[in-house]
C-alpha positions as CSV (number, residue, x, y, z in Angstrom):
1,M,0.0,0.0,0.0
2,K,2.8,2.4,0.9
3,H,4.4,1.8,-2.6
4,N,1.1,2.7,-4.3
5,L,0.8,5.9,-2.2
6,K,4.3,7.0,-3.2
7,N,3.5,6.5,-6.9
8,R,0.2,8.4,-6.6
9,R,2.0,11.3,-4.9
10,K,4.6,11.4,-7.6
11,G,2.0,11.4,-10.3
12,V,0.0,14.2,-8.6
13,A,3.2,16.3,-8.1
14,K,4.1,15.8,-11.8
15,R,0.7,16.9,-13.0
16,L,0.6,20.0,-10.7
17,E,4.1,21.0,-11.9
18,A,3.0,20.7,-15.5
19,Q,0.0,22.8,-14.8
20,L,2.2,25.5,-13.2
21,E,4.5,25.5,-16.2
22,S,1.6,25.8,-18.7
23,G,-0.1,28.5,-16.7
24,V,-3.6,27.4,-17.5
25,K,-6.2,25.2,-15.9
26,P,-9.2,23.3,-17.3
27,V,-12.6,24.9,-17.1
28,K,-15.2,22.8,-15.3
29,K,-18.1,21.4,-17.3
30,Q,-16.5,22.6,-20.6
31,P,-14.1,19.9,-21.9
32,G,-11.2,21.1,-23.9
33,K,-11.4,24.7,-22.7
34,T,-8.8,26.3,-20.4
35,E,-8.4,29.6,-18.5
36,P,-5.2,31.2,-17.0
37,L,-4.2,30.4,-13.5
38,T,-5.0,33.0,-10.9
39,D,-2.7,34.1,-8.1
40,K,-4.9,32.1,-5.7
41,D,-4.5,29.0,-7.9
42,I,-0.7,29.4,-8.0
43,K,-0.5,29.7,-4.2
44,R,-2.7,26.6,-3.7
45,I,-0.7,24.5,-6.1
46,N,2.6,25.6,-4.5
47,K,1.2,24.7,-1.1
48,E,0.1,21.2,-2.3
49,L,3.5,20.6,-3.9
50,K,5.1,21.4,-0.6
51,I,2.9,19.0,1.3
52,L,3.5,16.2,-1.3
53,A,7.2,16.7,-1.1
54,G,7.2,16.0,2.7
55,P,6.7,12.7,4.4
56,F,3.2,11.4,5.1
57,T,3.0,12.1,8.8
58,K,0.6,10.9,11.6
59,Y,-0.6,14.5,11.8
60,Q,-1.9,14.4,8.3
61,K,-3.4,11.0,8.8
62,K,-5.3,12.1,11.9
63,N,-6.8,15.1,10.2
64,R,-8.5,13.0,7.5
65,K,-12.3,13.2,7.5
66,F,-12.6,9.4,8.1
67,N,-10.1,8.0,10.6
68,T,-10.1,4.1,10.6
69,E,-8.0,4.0,13.8
70,S,-11.0,5.1,15.9
71,L,-13.0,2.1,14.8
72,P,-13.5,-0.8,17.3
């Protein structure tokens, strides 16, 4: 499972970096159309890349909406 998580994180990081390089994002409900990234989008993507670059900590795991550790 951990191996799959690493591959998923690498794939997400690669797609986000490509989106930053291109400077555009897809428009929802309009396939094939794009619009330029806003400053808010760029900040969000950079924040996500920073999180993906770090280790998957217990803190992040506990802050998920559904925590399986609390189940009996």
